Residue, then its C-alpha position, 0 to 999 in steps of 0.5 A: m084666749p088660746i096660747p099661740t104657737i111658733k114654728l121652730n127651724s126643726g119644723t116643731e111647733i112650740p107654744q108661745i107661753g110655757l110654765g117655768t119650773w126653776q126654783s119650784k120646790a119639790g112638793e110644790v112643782e108636781k101640783a103646779v105642773e098638774y094644774a097648769l096642764r089639766d086646768a089652766g090650758y098650758t101645753h108647754i113645760d120648761a124643765a132642766f136637769a139642774y133644777g133638781n125637780e124633774k122627777e116631780v115635774g114628771e109626776g105632775i105630767k103623769a097626774s094631769g092625765i094629758p097625753r104625752e103627745k099633747i105636751f111640749i117638754t123642754s129640758k137642759i144640759w147642765s154645765t158639769y155634763h158637757s162631756r156626758v150629754e146623753e147620760s144627762v138626757d137619759i136621767t132626765l127622760k127617766n125622771l120625766g117619765t118619757d122617752y123623748l124631749d121636744l126641746l133640749l138646750m145647752h143650759w149655759p155655754i160654760a163647761m164645769n169640771p165633771e169630776g169636781n167636788h160637787p155634782l152640779f156646782p164644783t168649786r176650786p180651793d179659792g171658792i170660785r166655780d171649777i170652770l173648764h175654760d178650754w172646753p170647746l162648746i162645739n163638742t157639746w153641740r155635736q152631742l146635742e146634734a147626735l141626739y136630735k138625729s137619733g130622735k131622742v130629742k125633737a129640737i135642740g137649742v141653747s140658753n144664755c148665749s150671746q151673739l159672740k158665743l154663738e158666732e165664735e164657738i158654735l155656728p162656724e162648725a154647727e151642722i144644725i142651727p139652734a132652734v132657740n136661745q133661752l135668755e133673761l128677757h123683759p123690758y128692763n133687759p130687752q137685749h134688742k140687738l141680740t134678739e133681732w140678730l137671733k131672728s135673722k138666723g132663724i133662732v127663736p128667742e125664749a124669755y125666762s124671768p119675763l116678769g122679772s125675778t122675786n120682788s121685781p120692780l117691773l110689776k110696779d113700773e109706771v109705764v107698765l101700770e099705765i099700759a095695764e090700765k089702758h088695756k084693763a089688764s094686770p101688769a103681768e099680762v102686759l109683760i107677757g104680752w110684750g114678749i108675745a108681741k116681740g115674737f118670743v116664747v115666754l116662760p113665767k114661773s109660779v106654783t100658785p094656781s091663781r097665778i099659773a092661770a093668770n100667766s097663761k093670759y096676755a094683753e094684746l099690745d099695740e105698736e105704741d105700747v111695745a115701743k114704750l116698753d122697748g124704751l125703758a132700759a135705754a131710759g136708765k132702767q137697764q137691769r139684768l136680774i139673774k147673774p150667776p158667779w161665772t168668774g172670768v168667763k167671756l160671756g159677750f153680752e153688752d151689759w155683762p161681757i165678763g162674768g164676775 
């Protein structure tokens, strides 16, 4: 089945399923990207500066032989580059072998010391991440807006942003509303209130870790298995189908060709299926699987108000 698209508030069409590249090792990610684009029907690659593998992602894109204009490429600004957004983007563009991005995101709404003891993960003497608590996020956002106006990026958005962060620190002074908010979204961490609010603002939710993380209990959940049996589908197809039915962009990650191909397919769920999956977290299964050590940061999520 063809992968559907969603129109962003920038007018850009984004494919609703993309290949995630987080934790994909050098040597594996190039082949994964090449296979996804050339053989598995993907046209959307989700990358990031901090993943440390954008050069290999770029080599995979080139090796696929698919024309650049047929591919939707996302990258993200890392926390040590909040004062140097264009510098970060220029490195990304060189590594990816392209002169523009289809979507640029602020990876986390948190700035870290750009002159700290590590280029990506600086720490203080006590071992805690070296966070700039007084950095205004609107300063970062204005740099993304400038890149959008220049044409170097075709759409801009955020990632890991709560409603609180957006309402307090970005939207009041933003000239351009974020096109997307990329979040950990799956039936164990559905963030119903946040995603409904995002849609009311014209911001598309994107789901990373839509199948859960490594050894995730989601793929063995009895409700997921029951729905999979009903549709003669795999648990992964049910979870991806849930995201599609919710109007999310879904970003499953794999470097295994068979799984890459399988993750481009989804079960077409009915309202009853979606309602059952929507209720899992409230029934006691709420679980956020990705929680970096943002000690002392006001994150504003219902289940994760303060980092620690």
